[in-house]
N, C-alpha and C positions, 0 to 999 in steps of 0.2 A: 505494497501497499504507497509507505514513504519507506525509506532507506533506512532498513534496521527494524524493519515493524513488519509483521507478520500476521495473516487472516489464513488459517486453510479454507482452501476450496470447496468441501464440505460445509463450512459455515454460511462464507459466502455467499454460495448458493442460495443458501434457506432467508440471505436477508432479506428486506422489500428494498424498493428505489430508497425510499428513505434513511431507513437504520441502514444503509450500504454508504449514503452522506454522510451521516450523521458517525460512523466507522473511521472515513476519511477524514474528518472532522479532529477526533479524539488521535486518529495517526500522526495526523500537523502539528494539533497540539505535546505531544509529545518530542516533534522533530522543532518546537519553538520554544521549549520549557522555558528557557532562560530568558527571551522575548516576553512571557505573561502576556499574549495576544489578547486582543477582545476581539471574539467571534461575532460575524454579523449577517444579517439581512439572512439570506438562505440557510449558511452555516448555521445562522442560531436558533432559524428554523426546524433546521433538523433535531436539534439538540432541544428546545423544547417540542417536541411530537408535532409542530403547526400542519398542516395537512400542503400537498401542493399539489393544483391543478396539470399543470404542465412537466415535463422530466425535470427530475433533478438534474443543475450542471455538477459536471468536471470541477469545476473551478474550487478552492475555498476563499471564503471572504471574510478579514481583517477589518475590521476599523479603524481608519486612518484620519485625529486633525485635517481638520477643515485648510488652514494651514501648512500642512508639513506636507501634501498630495503625493504619498511616495507611487513608486512607480513597478511594486510589488514586487512577486522574486516565480522562481519555478514552482515555489510549495505555494501562495495563494497570492489575490487579487485582492487591490484594497480598496473599500470602502472610504470614500473621502466622506466626512460627514461631523457634525458639532459635536462635542464630548459629551457621554451618556455614561449614569449610571448605572454600570454597571452589576453582575450577578453572580458568583460563582455556581455554578451546571456539575456537581461533583468536582473534577481539575479542571474542569476549562472556566474563564470567564466570558460570558454572551451577555449580551442586550439585552434588557426587560422583555418580558412578553409582549409587553403595548409597545416599549420603542421597537423592534421587530417587526410588530404586524406596520406600525408606522413606515418604515424601511420596507417592504416590501412593497408598501403602496406606491410608495414618493417610485420606485422601481421599479414596478416587475408589473401584470397585470389584476386587472382590477378582481378578473375569477380569483385569481390564487390569493389575491389580498382578505377578500370577503370571508375565501374558505379559511383561511388562515385566521380574522377577525373572528369566525363563530366560534371554532373550536375554543382558541382562549378563552373565548368568554365563557360557554358551557362547559370548560372542563376549570371555569374558577382558577384560569394562570393569571388574570387580570381584571379589571371589571373597568366599564363603560365610561366609568369618570377618568380611572388610569390612561386608558387609551385615548381619549379628548382630547386632556391635560397636555398629551405627547404630540396631539399635533396641529394643539395651540401654541408649543414650543418651538414649529417648522418656523421657520422667520418669513415673513412675505417676502412675498417674490420669486422663494426657491421652489423649484422647480417640484412638483409632486406635491405641491401642500393643496391642493385642489382635491388628486384623487384620494388625499388622505384622510381628509374633512367627508371625502364622500364615502369612502370604505366605513369611517365612524358613523359615517347615517345609517348603513346598509346594516351594518354588523345584528345580530339575532344570536343568541345562544338555544333558540327552541330549533335551529338549524340543525339538522343529527347529523349529518355526512356532507364531506366535501361533492358527493353529487347532486347533496338538494340548497350547497350554497349556489353550484354553478347556475344550475337551473334557472334559481333566484334570479342572480342576476343577468343571466341571458331572458328573464321577464322584465326587468328591468330595463335593460337595454331595449325590448319589443316595444316598451310601453303598455303593456298589461297591466290587469287591476291587479291591488299589491294583492298578492294572495293570504289567508289566517294562515300559520302554523300550528300543525299540531292539533288543529282541531280535532275535535272529538264528534263525535256521532251517535247517536243513540235512535234504534226504535221499539216496537212495540216490547222488545226482550229483553229490552234493558242497552249497556254499552255498546257497540257492535266494535268502536277501537277509535284509536288517534289516526288519520291519515297526514301527508306529508304536507298535503296543498287541499286550501279550502276557499272557494268563491261560493257563491249564490250558486244551489243547485249542482252544484259541478265541483270533485275530487279530484286533484292528482297526486299519482305513487310516484315515487321516481325508483329507478331498476325494481320492478314485482318478482324478477326472474328470485331478485336476494331473501321473499318472505316464503319462498319454496322449497330453501335450503337445509337438508337436512344435514345430522350428525355421521360423520365417516363414519364412527361402527352402529352406529343407529341399524336394530333392522327389519325386513321388510315390512312390517306390520307401522313399526316407527314409522318409516316411513312415510308409510299410508296413509296414517292418522295425520302429519304432520300436512300434506296435501289437500284430504282431505280438511280439517282445521282451515285454512288461508280459500279454498272456494266457499266452503260455506261465510265465511269471512266479504268476501268479495261477494255471493249472491246477494246478501243482508246490503249491502253498498251501495249495489245498484237498482234495488228496491227505493233505494234513498235517494241518489241523486246521480248523474252522468259520471263514468270513473275515465279517469283517465289517465295511462299509463307511460311510462318511456324510459329508455334504459339510458345507461354512459354515452354512447354513440350517437343518441338522438343529443340530446343535452346538449355535448358539442357541437352539435348542427344548432344554431340559430334559427336559421330558417322553416329546418322539420319541424321542430318544436313548438315553433313560432304554428307550423302547416298543423301539425297535432291537436293544440289549445284552440285554434280556430275551428276543429271538424264537433267541438266541443262547448262552442260558445262563446270561449275567452277568448277578443277580439282586440286588438288593438284601441289605446283613448286617442281620443285630440290633441294632447299635452300629458307630458309626466307629473301627476302628483305623486310619487316615491317619496321624496327629499323636497326641503328648503333649504337648499346650499344660503342665503343672505342670509334669513333665520337663524339658522344655526351658528353662522358667522358673528352676526352684530349679540346671541347672548353671551 
């Protein structure tokens, strides 16, 4: 992984892309131990376990003071930015979860930044107040300040997965009506369940195939029971509302997601009413 730092091929193959990048960060930390660097942006995100929509990069990112503007090395790429309060995560110094989300928002895509923000709030790595304080600390006219404020406005701890976060960002960019997240659905028999997205008379579910997944060691009877329970839930939902389901591939394609939801009556509004960044800036 780095000069003198190894991991077995068997262990490497078992790691997720996120864990592979985190392992690369730890290996880099061992090589730069005397310098005690501050890992930032995507590298801090991997250490904190924040999700990413795009592929994880090969380069490790280290925070460099604005006035220093380092060129990097064969081990790291510098992230030039204002000084940050740092947190010890094991043997590594990293930017805080809130600062990491803001840096992701300023330098990356809206999809990944919102997914990271949702995850950080849901797992209580930071509060919305802490996130917005980091947004407010970005100096005026600095690149990405508006994007960071938008991420703060869209962040929601009720989003339960990166796919749901990605889908919600696509809905925002399509000017669709803002859905209610984790909406409770009931019928005459009682609680049907909580759906990922809810509009009037329409519910949306991301990656329905996951709901049919059974344990690897499940018996045929147990597998059949999982499928049967989900079918019953689906039938009860459809008696209450129109149900739209989509997978990761559709969530990545804004046009396809928009077309699917339009088939169920969810169409773009004349203007986007999800957020008021002007009000946020004034508050």
